[in-house]
N, C-alpha and C positions, 0 to 999 in steps of 0.2 A: 486156696485163693479165696479171698472174701469177695462178696458180690456187692454190686451197686445197690443203693437203697431206692433208686427211682421207681422201679417196678412196685415195690412194697408201698411206697408213698402214693403212687397212683391208685393202687387198690384201696388203701386206707381212705383216701379222699373221695373216691368215686363209688366204692362199694360198702365198706365198713361203716363210715360215718353216717351216710344217709339211711342205710337199711338196718344195721344192728343198733347203732346209737340213736337213730332218728333225728340227727342234727338237721337244722334248717339250712337252705341254700346260702343265706348270708353268713352263717357261722362257718360253713365249709369254705366259702370264698375267702373269709378272713384267715382261716388256717392255710389255705393255698397261697395267699399273698405273703404270709409270714415265711412259708417255706421257700417261696421264690426269692425273698430277700436273703434267706440263709444260703441258698445256692449261689446267689450273686456275691455274697461275702466270701464264701469258700472259694469261688472262682477267682476272686481278686487275690487270693493267696496262692494262686497257681495250680489249683486242683480243678480238673475238668469235671463238669457235672456227672459224666459217666463214670468217673473214678471215685465219687463220694460213696463211702461205705459206712457202716455203723462205727467202725474204728475211727473214722475221720471225726465223728461227732463226740469227741471227748471233752472233758471239762475245759481245757484251755481254748478249744474252738468255740464252745458255747459262751464262755466268758468274753472272748474277743468279739464275738458277734453282738453280744449285748452292749458292750462298750462302743462298738461301731454304730449301732443303732442310735445311741445317745450323741456321739460326737459327729458322725458323718451325716446322719439323717435328721438330727435335731429332735429326737424323741425324748420326752421326759421319762424318768424312771417308771412312773405309774403307767404311762402310755405303752412303754416298752414291755412291761410285764403283762 
């Protein structure tokens, strides 16, 4: 059984980025907001946040998310990247 990524994501945002990478709070907030959008997108496809695994985040999902950011959220390609 594959495990949900949310625990890893939480540790990455709250432990690894500030302590190991030395990222500033605004950078971490930006990463967090991007992940919230990804979770919102995946949820719109019928996958509960607690069911998101690393396998969920394959090429087609990422590609769909980037297109969704442009079409549904109005982000330009450069903003999205």
